[in-house]
C-alpha positions in Angstrom: -32.9 20.7 -103.6 -30.9 17.7 -102.6 -32.6 15.2 -100.3 -31.5 15.3 -96.7 -29.2 12.4 -96.0 -30.5 9.9 -93.4 -28.7 9.9 -90.1 -27.5 6.5 -89.1 -28.3 5.4 -85.5 -25.4 5.4 -83.1 -24.9 2.2 -81.1 -24.9 4.0 -77.8 -28.5 5.1 -78.1 -30.0 1.7 -78.5 -32.7 1.4 -75.8 -31.9 -2.1 -74.5 -34.0 -3.7 -71.9 -32.6 -3.8 -68.3 -31.1 -7.1 -67.4 -32.8 -9.5 -65.0 -31.4 -10.0 -61.5 -29.5 -12.0 -61.0 -27.5 -11.8 -64.2 -28.3 -14.8 -66.4 -25.0 -15.2 -68.3 -22.5 -14.8 -65.6 -19.6 -17.2 -66.2 -20.4 -17.5 -70.0 -18.0 -16.4 -72.7 -19.4 -14.9 -75.9 -17.7 -13.9 -79.2 -19.5 -11.6 -81.7 -18.0 -10.9 -85.1 -18.7 -7.6 -86.8 -19.5 -6.1 -83.4 -18.2 -2.5 -83.7 -21.6 -1.2 -84.7 -25.2 -2.0 -85.6 -26.6 -5.4 -84.7 -23.3 -6.8 -83.6 -22.8 -4.0 -81.1 -26.3 -4.3 -79.8 -25.9 -8.1 -79.3 -22.6 -7.6 -77.5 -24.2 -4.9 -75.3 -27.1 -7.2 -74.4 -24.9 -10.3 -73.6 -22.4 -8.3 -71.6 -25.3 -6.6 -69.7 -26.4 -10.1 -68.6 -22.9 -10.8 -67.2 -21.2 -12.7 -70.1 -17.5 -12.0 -70.8 -17.6 -10.7 -74.4 -15.0 -10.7 -77.2 -15.9 -8.3 -80.0 -14.2 -8.3 -83.4 -14.2 -6.1 -86.5 -11.9 -5.2 -89.4 -11.9 -1.5 -88.6 -9.6 -0.9 -85.5 -10.9 2.6 -84.9 -14.5 1.7 -84.7 -13.6 -1.4 -82.7 -11.7 0.6 -80.1 -14.6 3.0 -79.7 -17.1 0.2 -79.4 -15.1 -1.5 -76.7 -14.7 1.7 -74.7 -18.5 2.3 -74.9 -19.3 -1.2 -73.8 -17.0 -0.9 -70.8 -18.6 2.4 -69.9 -22.2 1.1 -70.2 -21.8 -2.4 -68.7 -22.6 -2.1 -65.0 -21.2 -5.4 -63.9 -18.0 -7.4 -63.9 -18.2 -8.7 -67.4 -14.8 -8.6 -69.3 -14.8 -6.8 -72.7 -12.1 -7.9 -75.1 -11.7 -6.2 -78.5 -9.6 -7.8 -81.2 -9.3 -7.0 -84.9 -10.1 -9.9 -87.2 -10.5 -10.3 -90.9 -12.9 -13.3 -91.0 -12.1 -13.9 -94.6 -8.6 -15.2 -93.9 -7.8 -18.4 -92.0 -4.7 -16.8 -90.4 -6.6 -13.9 -88.8 -9.3 -16.2 -87.6 -6.7 -18.6 -86.1 -5.1 -15.7 -84.2 -8.5 -14.6 -82.8 -9.4 -18.0 -81.4 -5.9 -18.6 -80.0 -6.5 -15.4 -77.9 -9.9 -16.7 -76.8 -8.4 -20.0 -75.8 -5.5 -18.3 -73.9 -7.7 -15.8 -72.1 -10.8 -17.9 -71.3 -10.1 -21.5 -72.2 -13.6 -22.0 -73.6 -16.4 -20.4 -75.6 -20.1 -20.7 -74.8 -21.7 -18.4 -77.4 -20.5 -17.7 -81.0 -22.5 -15.1 -83.0 -21.4 -15.0 -86.6 -22.7 -11.6 -87.2 -20.1 -10.0 -89.5 -21.4 -9.4 -93.0 -21.6 -7.0 -96.0 -24.2 -6.0 -98.4 -24.0 -4.9 -102.0 -25.5 -2.3 -104.3 -28.3 -3.5 -106.6 -26.4 -5.1 -109.5 -27.8 -7.1 -112.5 -26.1 -10.5 -112.9 -24.6 -9.4 -116.2 -22.8 -6.6 -114.4 -21.8 -8.6 -111.3 -18.0 -8.6 -111.4 -15.9 -11.5 -110.1 -14.6 -9.1 -107.4 -18.1 -8.3 -106.2 -19.0 -12.0 -106.2 -15.9 -13.1 -104.3 -16.3 -10.3 -101.7 -19.8 -11.5 -100.9 -18.9 -15.2 -100.7 -15.7 -14.6 -98.7 -17.4 -12.5 -96.0 -20.9 -13.8 -95.8 -20.2 -17.5 -96.3 -16.5 -18.4 -95.9 -16.2 -16.2 -92.8 -19.0 -18.1 -91.1 -17.3 -21.4 -92.0 -13.9 -20.3 -90.8 -15.1 -18.9 -87.4 -17.4 -21.9 -86.8 -14.7 -24.4 -87.5 -12.1 -22.6 -85.3 -14.6 -22.4 -82.5 -15.4 -26.1 -82.3 -12.5 -27.1 -80.0 -13.7 -24.5 -77.5 -17.4 -25.4 -77.5 -18.8 -27.7 -74.9 -22.3 -29.2 -74.4 -24.8 -26.4 -73.9 -22.9 -24.0 -76.2 -24.8 -22.0 -78.9 -23.8 -20.8 -82.4 -26.0 -18.2 -84.0 -25.4 -17.3 -87.6 -26.9 -13.9 -88.7 -28.1 -14.6 -92.2 -30.7 -12.0 -93.1 -34.1 -12.7 -94.8 -32.2 -13.1 -98.0 -31.3 -16.6 -96.9 -34.8 -17.7 -97.9 -36.2 -14.9 -100.0 -34.9 -14.2 -103.5 -34.0 -10.6 -104.4 -33.4 -9.8 -108.0 -30.2 -7.8 -108.7 -28.6 -9.2 -105.6 -27.3 -12.4 -107.0 -24.0 -12.5 -105.1 -25.5 -11.5 -101.8 -28.4 -13.9 -102.1 -26.0 -16.8 -103.1 -23.8 -16.1 -100.1 -26.6 -15.9 -97.6 -28.4 -18.9 -99.1 -25.2 -20.9 -98.9 -24.7 -19.8 -95.3 -28.2 -21.1 -94.5 -27.3 -24.5 -95.9 -24.1 -24.5 -93.9 -26.1 -23.6 -90.8 -28.5 -26.5 -91.3 -25.7 -28.9 -91.8 -23.9 -27.6 -88.7 -27.1 -27.9 -86.7 -27.6 -31.6 -87.5 -23.9 -32.4 -87.1 -23.5 -30.7 -83.7 -26.8 -31.6 -82.2 -25.5 -34.9 -80.8 -22.8 -33.0 -79.0 -25.3 -30.8 -77.3 -24.3 -27.7 -79.3 -27.1 -25.6 -80.7 -26.9 -23.9 -84.1 -29.5 -21.3 -84.9 -30.2 -19.3 -88.1 -31.0 -15.7 -87.3 -32.9 -14.1 -90.2 -33.8 -10.4 -89.4 -36.0 -8.3 -91.6 -35.2 -4.6 -92.4 -33.1 -3.4 -89.5 -31.7 0.2 -89.1 -27.9 -0.3 -89.7 -25.4 1.4 -92.0 -25.5 -1.6 -94.4 -28.5 0.0 -96.0 -26.2 2.8 -97.3 -24.8 0.2 -99.6 -28.2 -0.5 -101.1 -29.9 2.9 -101.4 -28.9 6.5 -100.9 -31.6 7.5 -98.3 -32.8 4.4 -96.5 -36.0 4.8 -94.4 -34.1 3.9 -91.2 -36.8 5.5 -88.9 -39.3 2.9 -90.1 -37.0 -0.1 -89.6 -36.4 -2.3 -86.6 -34.0 -1.2 -83.9 -30.9 -3.5 -83.6 -31.8 -3.9 -79.9 -34.8 -6.0 -81.1 -32.4 -8.4 -82.8 -30.2 -8.5 -79.7 -33.2 -9.5 -77.5 -34.0 -12.4 -80.0 -30.4 -13.6 -79.7 -30.6 -13.4 -75.9 -33.8 -15.5 -76.0 -32.2 -18.2 -78.0 -29.1 -18.3 -75.7 -31.2 -18.6 -72.6 -33.2 -21.6 -73.8 -33.0 -24.7 -71.6 -30.1 -27.0 -72.6 -32.4 -29.6 -74.1 -34.2 -27.0 -76.3 -33.0 -26.4 -79.9 -34.3 -23.3 -81.7 -33.3 -23.9 -85.4 -34.5 -20.6 -86.8 -35.3 -17.1 -85.6 -37.2 -14.8 -88.0 -37.5 -11.3 -86.7 -39.7 -9.1 -88.9 -40.9 -5.5 -88.7 -44.5 -4.9 -87.8 -46.9 -4.7 -90.8 -46.6 -1.4 -92.6 -43.4 -0.4 -90.8 -41.4 -0.2 -94.1 
């Protein structure tokens, strides 16, 4: 008998904590890449719930439209929700995205480089150049392109959060391309942090452990999603980093499941 396929969690069921009163991000503008589902959607939901105007991006227009509609339905305040397709791998697409942000809002307070892809377990000898480039282009070059494009819109007190995964520091055999991309993104994050600190712009590396998102379907056929962290937990960690006092700089956030969870 075939094993029952695990059901992926739907973004709309994430049990997010209620916002504090008054809303703590009113007047702030946040952009989250890869926000049509999973961690990106949960982060957008949390920031919008605190009053931030939110721009969400993704490559899949259908999922993006649905996510934006759900955010507007669930956000019980005056936060603006803007959805725009973007392929973070290409400079032209990224440039169009940030031109819209500049025209609509004139600034950016929070950038969450969340968009990313995983890969199936693949020995190095079988890692094709196509697989290698897909990982580098999305998980590393995409972070670089979006961060560079955001700089003219960031002022003192702004925050950049790069979602890197635990693979940024932990080696996983048979994931050479993914590990290389995430490790490279970690180095990029450290360099950005030191470069932008004098401008009062915080750069934080977010390194979540096993989290219940559909990326796991690329890794194994029946991932134990019920035993992983909820994306809402990652969103709360992002909110914590964003709400730090202006003089505080949180360089890394490691969010791990409770012992024995997976």
